[in-house]
LUMFI-386740 format. One record per atom (N, C-alpha, C): atom name; residue number from 1; z, x, y; residue in three letters. Coordinates in Angstrom, 3 decimals, m for minus. Each point is the difference from the previous one (the first is absolute). Example, Ala and Ser with C-alpha at 12.3 -4.5 7.8 and 13.67 -1.06 7.14 Angstrom:
// LUMFI-386740
    a     k         c3         c1         c2     r
    N     1      7.800     13.190     m5.690   ALA
   CA     1      0.000     m0.890      1.190   ALA
    C     1      0.000      0.900      1.200   ALA
    N     2     m0.720     m0.350      1.050   SER
   CA     2      0.060      0.820      1.190   SER
    C     2      0.730     m0.770      1.090   SER
END
This chain:
// LUMFI-386740
    a     k         c3         c1         c2     r
    N     1     48.708    m34.510     m3.966   MET
   CA     1     m1.129     m0.165     m0.859   MET
    C     1     m1.295      0.284      0.748   MET
    N     2      0.027     m0.345      1.277   ARG
   CA     2     m1.194      0.226      0.798   ARG
    C     2     m0.331      1.478      0.103   ARG
    N     3      0.977      0.879      0.125   SER
   CA     3     m0.251      1.428      0.096   SER
    C     3     m0.553      0.557     m1.305   SER
    N     4      0.384     m0.535     m1.126   VAL
   CA     4     m0.545      0.431     m1.294   VAL
    C     4     m1.459     m0.415     m0.086   VAL
    N     5     m0.312     m1.150      0.474   SER
   CA     5     m1.361     m0.494     m0.028   SER
    C     5     m0.921      0.904      0.829   SER
    N     6      0.454      0.393      1.189   ARG
   CA     6     m0.807      0.921      0.833   ARG
    C     6     m0.190      1.336     m0.695   ARG
    N     7      1.065      0.513     m0.574   PHE
   CA     7     m0.076      1.282     m0.693   PHE
    C     7     m0.975     m0.088     m1.169   PHE
    N     8      0.046     m1.088     m0.759   LEU
   CA     8     m0.877     m0.186     m1.146   LEU
    C     8     m1.458     m0.112      0.450   LEU
    N     9     m0.265     m0.744      1.064   LYS
   CA     9     m1.360     m0.121      0.531   LYS
    C     9     m0.526      1.357      0.473   LYS
    N    10      0.830      0.746      0.718   PHE
   CA    10     m0.405      1.318      0.483   PHE
    C    10     m0.316      0.931     m1.165   PHE
    N    11      0.839     m0.013     m1.023   THR
   CA    11     m0.196      0.867     m1.164   THR
    C    11     m1.280     m0.377     m0.732   THR
    N    12     m0.218     m1.291     m0.188   LEU
   CA    12     m1.232     m0.445     m0.666   LEU
    C    12     m1.240      0.358      0.822   LEU
    N    13      0.049     m0.149      1.310   ALA
   CA    13     m1.131      0.347      0.858   ALA
    C    13     m0.280      1.497     m0.047   ALA
    N    14      1.054      0.806      0.028   ALA
   CA    14     m0.176      1.449     m0.077   ALA
    C    14     m0.583      0.404     m1.345   ALA
    N    15      0.483     m0.616     m1.078   ALA
   CA    15     m0.513      0.304     m1.340   ALA
    C    15     m1.459     m0.403     m0.124   ALA
    N    16     m0.355     m1.173      0.543   ALA
   CA    16     m1.397     m0.458     m0.053   ALA
    C    16     m0.898      0.942      0.811   ALA
    N    17      0.456      0.409      1.168   GLY
   CA    17     m0.778      0.938      0.819   GLY
    C    17     m0.193      1.329     m0.687   GLY
    N    18      1.039      0.504     m0.625   LEU
   CA    18     m0.094      1.266     m0.727   LEU
    C    18     m0.947     m0.131     m1.183   LEU
    N    19      0.094     m1.099     m0.728   ALA
   CA    19     m0.883     m0.222     m1.146   ALA
    C    19     m1.460     m0.075      0.444   ALA
    N    20     m0.266     m0.724      1.100   LEU
   CA    20     m1.373     m0.094      0.509   LEU
    C    20     m0.534      1.352      0.461   LEU
    N    21      0.819      0.758      0.703   SER
   CA    21     m0.472      1.300      0.475   SER
    C    21     m0.259      0.948     m1.158   SER
    N    22      0.815     m0.059     m1.043   LEU
   CA    22     m0.243      0.832     m1.177   LEU
    C    22     m1.256     m0.436     m0.734   LEU
    N    23     m0.188     m1.305     m0.132   ALA
   CA    23     m1.181     m0.514     m0.703   ALA
    C    23     m1.277      0.327      0.767   ALA
    N    24     m0.007     m0.222      1.298   LEU
   CA    24     m1.185      0.291      0.806   LEU
    C    24     m0.224      1.498      0.135   LEU
    N    25      1.068      0.770      0.113   GLY
   CA    25     m0.123      1.453      0.107   GLY
    C    25     m0.564      0.601     m1.271   GLY
    N    26      0.346     m0.546     m1.166   ALA
   CA    26     m0.486      0.520     m1.264   ALA
    C    26     m1.489     m0.260     m0.166   ALA
    N    27     m0.496     m1.148      0.489   THR
   CA    27     m1.431     m0.267     m0.143   THR
    C    27     m0.808      0.745      1.046   THR
    N    28      0.574      0.291      1.157   ALA
   CA    28     m0.747      0.694      1.044   ALA
    C    28      0.014      1.507     m0.194   ALA
    N    29      1.011      0.532     m0.683   ALA
   CA    29      0.132      1.443     m0.127   ALA
    C    29     m1.194      0.667     m0.671   ALA
    N    30     m0.545     m0.509     m1.111   PRO
   CA    30     m1.123      0.693     m0.614   PRO
    C    30     m1.240      0.021      0.875   PRO
    N    31     m0.190     m0.973      0.883   ALA
   CA    31     m1.205     m0.050      0.818   ALA
    C    31     m0.021      1.096      1.054   ALA
    N    32      1.149      0.408      0.510   ALA
   CA    32      0.028      0.992      1.071   ALA
    C    32     m0.567      1.347     m0.426   ALA
    N    33      0.382      0.592     m1.140   PRO
   CA    33     m0.586      1.275     m0.372   PRO
    C    33     m1.503     m0.085     m0.220   PRO
    N    34     m0.508     m1.107     m0.527   ALA
   CA    34     m1.433     m0.125     m0.230   ALA
    C    34     m0.759      0.066      1.318   ALA
    N    35      0.543     m0.606      1.051   ALA
   CA    35     m0.680      0.034      1.294   ALA
    C    35     m0.002      1.408      0.568   ALA
    N    36      1.048      0.750     m0.224   VAL
   CA    36      0.078      1.362      0.515   VAL
    C    36     m0.924      0.922     m0.791   VAL
    N    37     m0.069     m0.195     m1.323   ASP
   CA    37     m0.798      0.876     m0.846   ASP
    C    37     m1.497     m0.250      0.127   ASP
    N    38     m0.412     m1.189      0.392   HIS
   CA    38     m1.412     m0.347      0.027   HIS
    C    38     m0.443     m0.332      1.415   HIS
    N    39     m0.514      1.000      0.690   ALA
   CA    39     m0.503     m0.226      1.353   ALA
    C    39     m1.346     m0.715     m0.106   ALA
    N    40     m0.349     m0.813      0.983   PRO
   CA    40     m1.298     m0.668     m0.056   PRO
    C    40     m1.122      1.027      0.125   PRO
    N    41     m1.145     m0.272     m0.614   PRO
   CA    41     m1.108      0.949      0.102   PRO
    C    41     m0.468      0.109      1.443   PRO
    N    42     m0.563      1.154      0.378   PRO
   CA    42     m0.482      0.142      1.381   PRO
    C    42     m1.112     m1.002      0.286   PRO
    N    43     m0.005     m0.501      1.208   ALA
   CA    43     m1.020     m0.974      0.387   ALA
    C    43     m1.355      0.698      0.116   ALA
    N    44     m1.042     m0.693     m0.402   GLU
   CA    44     m1.345      0.542      0.133   GLU
    C    44     m0.423     m0.113      1.462   GLU
    N    45     m0.852      0.909      0.415   ALA
   CA    45     m0.472     m0.012      1.384   ALA
    C    45     m0.765     m1.290      0.267   ALA
    N    46      0.186     m0.552      1.169   THR
   CA    46     m0.724     m1.203      0.409   THR
    C    46     m1.123      0.361      0.958   THR
    N    47     m0.281      1.296      0.111   TRP
   CA    47     m1.058      0.493      0.866   TRP
    C    47     m0.825      1.026     m0.780   TRP
    N    48     m1.215      0.283      0.484   ASP
   CA    48     m0.872      0.943     m0.695   ASP
    C    48     m0.763      0.836      1.015   ASP
    N    49      0.085      1.314     m0.170   LEU
   CA    49     m0.796      0.938      0.796   LEU
    C    49     m1.346      0.118     m0.686   LEU
    N    50     m1.060     m0.356      0.712   GLY
   CA    50     m1.343      0.030     m0.585   GLY
    C    50     m0.285      1.334     m0.668   GLY
    N    51     m0.550     m0.080     m1.183   GLY
   CA    51     m0.270      1.208     m0.791   GLY
    C    51     m1.282      0.683      0.430   GLY
    N    52     m0.403      0.903     m0.831   GLY
   CA    52     m1.211      0.744      0.296   GLY
    C    52      0.301      1.235      0.825   GLY
    N    53     m1.047      0.672      0.351   GLU
   CA    53      0.116      1.241      0.761   GLU
    C    53     m0.799     m0.147      1.288   GLU
    N    54      0.595      0.388      1.113   GLN
   CA    54     m0.743      0.025      1.252   GLN
    C    54     m0.521      1.416      0.196   GLN
    N    55     m1.270      0.088      0.406   ARG
   CA    55     m0.652      1.301      0.152   ARG
    C    55     m0.497      0.204      1.423   ARG
    N    56      0.011      1.247      0.383   LEU
   CA    56     m0.592      0.420      1.260   LEU
    C    56     m0.777      1.267     m0.304   LEU
    N    57     m1.319     m0.044      0.189   CYS
   CA    57     m0.852      1.155     m0.267   CYS
    C    57     m0.568      0.475      1.333   CYS
    N    58      0.360      1.215      0.381   ILE
   CA    58     m0.319      0.503      1.343   ILE
    C    58     m0.643      1.377     m0.084   ILE
    N    59     m0.690      0.403      1.074   PRO
   CA    59     m0.578      1.345      0.025   PRO
    C    59      1.106      1.062      0.012   PRO
    N    60     m0.142      0.983     m0.840   ALA
   CA    60      0.961      1.110     m0.035   ALA
    C    60     m0.098      0.799      1.298   ALA
    N    61      1.102      0.609      0.395   GLY
   CA    61      0.019      0.892      1.145   GLY
    C    61      0.104     m0.685      1.349   GLY
    N    62      0.120     m1.317      0.036   GLU
   CA    62      0.118     m0.720      1.269   GLU
    C    62      1.299     m0.803      0.029   GLU
    N    63      0.673     m0.084      1.159   PRO
   CA    63      1.167     m0.888      0.084   PRO
    C    63     m0.484     m1.446     m0.085   PRO
    N    64      0.853     m0.888     m0.482   TRP
   CA    64     m0.425     m1.377     m0.195   TRP
    C    64      1.165     m0.945      0.218   TRP
    N    65     m0.268     m1.161      0.591   SER
   CA    65      0.997     m1.066      0.177   SER
    C    65     m0.429     m1.194     m0.823   SER
    N    66      0.953     m0.609     m0.670   SER
   CA    66     m0.304     m1.195     m0.787   SER
    C    66      1.292     m0.743     m0.308   SER
    N    67     m0.092     m0.973     m0.885   TYR
   CA    67      1.188     m0.757     m0.394   TYR
    C    67     m0.151     m0.502     m1.432   TYR
    N    68      1.125     m0.329     m0.602   PHE
   CA    68      0.070     m0.631     m1.316   PHE
    C    68      0.890     m1.230      0.161   PHE
    N    69     m0.206     m0.991     m0.881   VAL
   CA    69      0.747     m1.249      0.113   VAL
    C    69      0.561     m0.399     m1.358   VAL
    N    70      1.285     m0.323     m0.021   GLY
   CA    70      0.619     m0.569     m1.192   GLY
    C    70     m0.056     m1.510      0.098   GLY
    N    71     m0.740     m0.628     m0.921   PHE
   CA    71     m0.144     m1.453     m0.010   PHE
    C    71      1.042     m0.589     m0.943   PHE
    N    72      0.797     m0.950      0.512   ILE
   CA    72      1.091     m0.580     m0.779   ILE
    C    72     m0.160     m1.512     m0.072   ILE
    N    73      0.187     m0.533     m1.219   ALA
   CA    73      0.014     m1.450     m0.233   ALA
    C    73      1.394     m0.394     m0.474   ALA
    N    74      0.327     m1.273      0.145   GLY
   CA    74      1.284     m0.495     m0.482   GLY
    C    74      1.031     m0.082      1.106   GLY
    N    75      1.265     m0.076     m0.417   SER
   CA    75      1.080     m0.109      0.982   SER
    C    75      1.123      0.949     m0.383   SER
    N    76      0.803      0.358      0.990   TRP
   CA    76      1.130      0.897     m0.223   TRP
    C    76      1.108     m0.403      0.960   TRP
    N    77      1.231      0.047     m0.504   SER
   CA    77      1.138     m0.465      0.796   SER
    C    77      0.806      1.146      0.594   SER
    N    78     m0.306      1.219     m0.384   THR
   CA    78      0.641      1.174      0.592   THR
    C    78     m1.088      0.865      0.614   THR
    N    79      0.335      0.842      0.964   PRO
   CA    79     m1.035      0.850      0.608   PRO
    C    79     m0.665      0.900     m1.037   PRO
    N    80     m1.290      0.222      0.188   LEU
   CA    80     m0.742      0.952     m0.825   LEU
    C    80     m0.003      1.340      0.721   LEU
    N    81      0.266      1.073     m0.732   ALA
   CA    81     m0.042      1.353      0.557   ALA
    C    81     m1.249      0.691     m0.524   ALA
    N    82     m0.756      0.609      0.905   ALA
   CA    82     m1.250      0.662     m0.372   ALA
    C    82      0.047      1.467      0.399   ALA
    N    83     m0.551      0.839     m0.872   GLU
   CA    83     m0.158      1.418      0.331   GLU
    C    83     m1.223      0.524     m0.720   GLU
    N    84     m0.531      1.095      0.516   VAL
   CA    84     m1.195      0.595     m0.586   VAL
    C    84      0.261      1.483     m0.232   VAL
    N    85     m0.520      0.496     m1.121   HIS
   CA    85      0.171      1.408     m0.365   HIS
    C    85     m1.343      0.580     m0.426   HIS
    N    86     m0.181      1.270      0.266   GLY
   CA    86     m1.153      0.701     m0.530   GLY
    C    86     m1.147      0.244      0.950   GLY
    N    87      0.103     m0.429      1.258   PHE
   CA    87     m1.097      0.293      0.926   PHE
    C    87     m0.108      1.508      0.193   PHE
    N    88     m1.205      0.485      0.319   PRO
   CA    88     m0.169      1.446      0.204   PRO
    C    88      0.914      0.524      1.108   PRO
    N    89      0.382      1.252     m0.139   ALA
   CA    89      0.842      0.646      1.025   ALA
    C    89     m0.688     m0.112      1.353   ALA
    N    90      0.796     m0.282      1.021   GLY
   CA    90     m0.531     m0.127      1.357   GLY
    C    90     m0.427     m1.404      0.367   GLY
    N    91      0.075     m0.934     m0.939   THR
   CA    91     m0.364     m1.394      0.284   THR
    C    91      1.110     m0.657      0.817   THR
    N    92     m0.388     m0.680      1.052   GLU
   CA    92      0.951     m0.780      0.783   GLU
    C    92     m0.167     m1.462     m0.388   GLU
    N    93      1.128     m0.677     m0.242   THR
   CA    93     m0.072     m1.409     m0.395   THR
    C    93      0.780     m0.870      0.978   THR
    N    94     m0.444     m1.213      0.102   SER
   CA    94      0.694     m1.040      0.746   SER
    C    94     m0.095     m1.229     m0.889   SER
    N    95      1.145     m0.511     m0.456   MET
   CA    95     m0.082     m1.082     m0.972   MET
    C    95      1.132     m1.001      0.092   MET
    N    96     m0.225     m1.144     m0.635   THR
   CA    96      1.021     m1.020     m0.183   THR
    C    96      0.959      0.525     m1.054   THR
    N    97      1.275      0.178      0.336   THR
   CA    97      0.955      0.492     m0.986   THR
    C    97      0.931     m1.096     m0.509   THR
    N    98      0.151     m1.076      0.762   THR
   CA    98      0.838     m1.122     m0.429   THR
    C    98     m0.726     m1.301      0.304   THR
    N    99     m0.060     m0.862     m1.021   VAL
   CA    99     m0.624     m1.315      0.156   VAL
    C    99      1.106     m1.040     m0.147   VAL
    N   100      0.240     m0.831      1.023   PRO
   CA   100      1.068     m1.004     m0.098   PRO
    C   100     m0.324     m1.035     m1.073   PRO
    N   101      1.019     m0.711     m0.482   PRO
   CA   101     m0.255     m1.048     m1.000   PRO
    C   101     m1.129     m0.918      0.446   PRO
    N   102     m0.826     m0.401     m0.962   GLY
   CA   102     m1.143     m0.831      0.357   GLY
    C   102     m0.635     m0.659     m1.206   GLY
    N   103     m1.100     m0.700      0.272   ASP
   CA   103     m0.714     m0.726     m1.046   ASP
    C   103     m1.482      0.008      0.323   ASP
    N   104     m0.786      0.676     m0.838   ASN
   CA   104     m1.452      0.038      0.168   ASN
    C   104     m0.691     m0.982     m0.934   ASN
    N   105      0.781     m0.800     m0.722   GLY
   CA   105     m0.603     m0.946     m0.937   GLY
    C   105     m0.797      0.747     m1.062   GLY
    N   106     m1.110     m0.586     m0.417   ASP
   CA   106     m0.848      0.609     m1.031   ASP
    C   106     m1.021      0.969      0.586   ASP
    N   107     m0.042      0.119      1.314   SER
   CA   107     m0.994      0.853      0.662   SER
    C   107      0.513      1.423      0.154   SER
    N   108     m0.876      0.959     m0.265   TYR
   CA   108      0.327      1.405      0.244   TYR
    C   108     m0.303      0.279      1.466   TYR
    N   109      1.051      0.255      0.755   ILE
   CA   109     m0.125      0.197      1.441   ILE
    C   109      0.397      1.429      0.338   ILE
    N   110     m0.744      0.619      0.906   GLY
   CA   110      0.324      1.354      0.450   GLY
    C   110      1.371      0.009      0.649   GLY
    N   111      0.972      0.578     m0.682   THR
   CA   111      1.386     m0.055      0.444   THR
    C   111      0.551      1.373      0.345   THR
    N   112     m0.424      1.028     m0.720   VAL
   CA   112      0.443      1.374      0.267   VAL
    C   112     m1.212      0.786      0.494   VAL
    N   113      0.075      0.460      1.241   TRP
   CA   113     m1.117      0.724      0.617   TRP
    C   113      0.385      1.466      0.158   TRP
    N   114     m0.916      0.881     m0.384   ILE
   CA   114      0.235      1.447      0.080   ILE
    C   114     m1.133      0.629      0.804   ILE
    N   115      0.292      0.406      1.217   GLY
   CA   115     m0.974      0.729      0.798   GLY
    C   115      0.124      1.484     m0.304   GLY
    N   116     m1.130      0.689     m0.158   VAL
   CA   116      0.037      1.436     m0.304   VAL
    C   116     m0.886      0.781      0.963   VAL
    N   117      0.491      1.137      0.399   GLU
   CA   117     m0.759      1.003      0.752   GLU
    C   117     m0.092      1.205     m0.921   GLU
    N   118     m1.167      0.174     m0.615   LEU
   CA   118     m0.173      1.079     m0.969   LEU
    C   118     m0.481      1.270      0.680   LEU
    N   119      0.534      1.151     m0.417   PRO
   CA   119     m0.508      1.274      0.508   PRO
    C   119     m1.331      0.304     m0.699   PRO
    N   120     m0.722      0.995      0.456   PRO
   CA   120     m1.202      0.402     m0.736   PRO
    C   120      0.397      0.378     m1.438   PRO
    N   121     m0.683     m0.560     m0.984   LEU
   CA   121      0.331      0.243     m1.401   LEU
    C   121     m1.100      0.800     m0.681   LEU
    N   122      0.383      0.844     m0.937   VAL
   CA   122     m0.985      0.716     m0.820   VAL
    C   122     m0.506     m0.982     m1.056   VAL
    N   123     m1.153      0.300     m0.590   PHE
   CA   123     m0.566     m0.867     m1.021   PHE
    C   123      1.025     m0.254     m1.110   PHE
    N   124      0.083     m1.252     m0.436   GLY
   CA   124      0.905     m0.331     m1.094   GLY
    C   124      0.530     m1.419      0.099   GLY
    N   125      0.833     m0.335     m0.978   GLU
   CA   125      0.627     m1.314     m0.047   GLU
    C   125      1.492      0.140      0.272   GLU
    N   126      0.514     m0.931      0.801   TYR
   CA   126      1.396      0.022      0.413   TYR
    C   126      0.651     m1.343     m0.333   TYR
    N   127      0.695     m0.084     m1.131   PRO
   CA   127      0.641     m1.272     m0.368   PRO
    C   127      1.321     m0.201      0.754   PRO
    N   128      0.273     m1.236      0.316   ALA
   CA   128      1.275     m0.392      0.631   ALA
    C   128      0.418     m1.330     m0.622   ALA
    N   129      1.211     m0.438      0.334   GLU
   CA   129      0.496     m1.239     m0.590   GLU
    C   129      0.877     m0.752      0.988   GLU
    N   130     m0.280     m1.302      0.125   LEU
   CA   130      0.841     m0.905      0.780   LEU
    C   130      1.000     m0.628     m0.967   LEU
    N   131      1.283      0.034      0.358   THR
   CA   131      1.049     m0.619     m0.803   THR
    C   131      0.675     m1.070      0.838   THR
    N   132      0.147     m1.200     m0.576   VAL
   CA   132      0.673     m1.114      0.680   VAL
    C   132      1.084     m0.519     m0.940   VAL
    N   133      1.197     m0.231      0.543   THR
   CA   133      1.106     m0.503     m0.815   THR
    C   133      0.807     m1.048      0.756   THR
    N   134      0.563     m0.936     m0.765   ASP
   CA   134      0.942     m0.968      0.567   ASP
    C   134      1.425      0.351     m0.423   ASP
    N   135      0.165      1.148     m0.641   GLY
   CA   135      1.305      0.432     m0.486   GLY
    C   135      0.193     m0.299     m1.468   GLY
    N   136     m0.697     m1.009     m0.517   ALA
   CA   136      0.097     m0.344     m1.418   ALA
    C   136     m1.300      0.316     m0.733   ALA
    N   137     m1.111     m0.149      0.687   SER
   CA   137     m1.316      0.245     m0.582   SER
    C   137     m0.754      0.987      0.890   SER
    N   138     m0.681      0.955     m0.622   THR
   CA   138     m0.786      0.993      0.737   THR
    C   138     m1.436     m0.046     m0.497   THR
    N   139     m0.947     m0.027      0.929   GLN
   CA   139     m1.414     m0.034     m0.359   GLN
    C   139     m0.732      1.072      0.791   GLN
    N   140     m1.120      0.477     m0.558   THR
   CA   140     m0.746      1.086      0.636   THR
    C   140     m1.477     m0.349      0.138   THR
    N   141     m0.634      0.682      0.939   MET
   CA   141     m1.438     m0.085      0.210   MET
    C   141     m0.519      1.426      0.170   MET
    N   142     m1.043      0.318     m0.717   GLN
   CA   142     m0.576      1.336      0.074   GLN
    C   142     m0.949      0.112      1.195   GLN
    N   143     m0.017      1.181      0.597   ILE
   CA   143     m0.892      0.320      1.117   ILE
    C   143     m0.711      1.297     m0.358   ILE
    N   144     m1.292      0.068      0.278   LEU
   CA   144     m0.743      1.231     m0.249   LEU
    C   144     m0.823      0.356      1.232   LEU
    N   145      0.227      1.193      0.504   ILE
   CA   145     m0.807      0.536      1.098   ILE
    C   145     m0.894      1.065     m0.610   ILE
    N   146     m1.294     m0.137      0.251   LYS
   CA   146     m0.965      0.940     m0.571   LYS
    C   146     m0.754      0.688      1.142   LYS
    N   147      0.173      1.329      0.098   ALA
   CA   147     m0.723      0.788      0.998   ALA
    C   147     m1.276      0.509     m0.684   ALA
    N   148     m1.144     m0.374      0.577   GLN
   CA   148     m1.286      0.285     m0.655   GLN
    C   148     m1.057      0.353      1.035   GLN
    N   149     m1.240      0.024     m0.440   GLU
   CA   149     m1.114      0.400      0.865   GLU
    C   149     m0.211     m0.964      1.175   GLU
    N   150      0.073     m1.306     m0.248   ALA
   CA   150     m0.256     m0.986      1.036   ALA
    C   150      0.998     m1.149     m0.111   ALA
    N   151     m0.034     m0.894      1.021   TRP
   CA   151      0.888     m1.151     m0.001   TRP
    C   151     m0.503     m1.030     m1.003   TRP
    N   152      0.924     m0.747     m0.641   GLY
   CA   152     m0.345     m1.117     m0.887   GLY
    C   152      0.314      0.292     m1.456   GLY
    N   153      0.538     m0.989     m0.676   CYS
   CA   153      0.359      0.158     m1.421   CYS
    C   153     m1.121     m0.428     m0.930   CYS
END
């Protein structure tokens, strides 16, 4: 009789386990496709590249050295990558290309520095653009170099 009792207990335990797994599996199954179909929205940037346009107005026909600065406020947990496009042909640049994770709080702090060695330029305007990205958010700052009669904007 004792062996029948063990067999009956084992059978009841197995049946209860199977019933529970079926019941729990049925309620969990619909939730899985919803999680796969609906990705969370992309996170908004927690940092800001100061807007506006930086200008440099220089005498045409003369070589010139100067710099531009990307001012960033906020915090970022991944490195920021910076690059600049559009400088006149022959311009030599030296710049911050990677900014490690950091926190500037609410203050706009000079974080991306771009040194430029400009060749002699003919009269005109030369637009360029600084681009900074954390991989999820990309922000830009406009730069304008103006070759004119005299120095000063």
